[in-house]
N, C-alpha and C positions, 0 to 999 in steps of 0.2 A: 502496499500499499505506498503509494508517494505521501511525501512528508504535507504538501497541503490539502491531500484528502484526507489525513490521519487528526491533521489540527480539527477540519470542519467537525470531521466526524466524532471526538473527545471534546471539544467545543458547546457542540448539543447534548454531547452526555453529561457533560459538567451543567450543559444550563435546565436539564432536568430535574439533575442533583439536587441542586440550588431552589428550581420552584418545587421539590417534593423537600424540602428543608421549612421552605417558609408553608408551606400550605402544612405541614403537619404541626408545627408551632400554632398555626392559627386554628387548628383544630382539636388537634389531640394534647399536645404538652408546652401550653402555653409559657409555663413555666422555664422552659428554655430559649436561649437567645439565636435568633435565624442568622443572624449577623455573625454570631462564634461560628455556628453551622456551615456557611459560606464561606467564611472567612479558610477553615478547614478543607472545604473542597476545591477552593481556590489553591493552598496550596499542592493539594494533594496531583491535579491541576499543572500547575507549571512545573514540579516536578519529573513528572510524567512526561511531559510535554520534551522538555533537554534530555533524558534519558534518549527518549524515542529518536530526537535529531540526532545523536551523537554514535546510539547503536546503528541506526540506520545509513550514515557516514561512514562508519568503521566495517558495514559489512559489505558494501562496494570494495573495500581496501581487501579485505581478505577475510572469506564467508567463511574457512576453515575456523577460525575466531570466535566462533558464532555464539556458542555457550559460556566460554570465558569472557565475551563482550555482554553477554545480558545479564550473567552472574556480577556480573564490576557493577552496571548501572544500575542493577534492581539494587543491592545493596548499599549503595550511593546514594539512590533515590531513598530509600530506608534510612539510612542515617541522616540525612539532611532532613527528615520526617520528625526522626524522632527529637532532632535537637529543637527540632520549631516546637511541637508536643513541650517536651521539655521547660524549654523558655514558657507557652503560653499556662504552661501548672504553675511555674512560678511565680509568673506576675499577675496571669487573673486564677484566680481560683475558684471564683465564683460559676466560670463558663468551663471550665474542667471536662467535665461527664460526657456535653454535646458537641465540644471538639474533637474527643478522644475518639467517643462514637463514627461523629463522620468523615474524621481522616481516616480512619482505616476503613470504613465502609467503602468512600471512596475510591481509596485506595488500591482498594484487590477489583472492583470494578474496572477501573480506566490502567491497571495494571493485566487484564483481562483482554482490553481494547490493544495494548503496546505488545503481547505477546502475539496475539492471532495477526496485526498489523503486519508483525516482524516475522511470523511466519509465511503470509502470505506473500513475500518481498524470496522469502529465500525458498521455495516453492518454483516462481517463475522464472 
């Protein structure tokens, strides 16, 4: 999957996740902050985007290093996410529950898009 197509698809998935977060905080869990959840989803989106672009470019150079590149990209994305989650946990304690849940849920969903996009490039 090309980089522009990946950006469009993950941006749509991110917009749907943010809309879902706002809807859930309006209907079911009004005590949670939709802005904290949206920020977590956006952090997940941007780290995934950076990882995908770097992996996509590296895949053109050496496809035999795909698994290693995927592991390094995923671990670095997760490390950045954990650092941001720790920062939020220290600075903004009232919103830590919704932030962590929203971050990791969106992280796993967007990582699935990332792996799917890279696997389609590997097949072609």
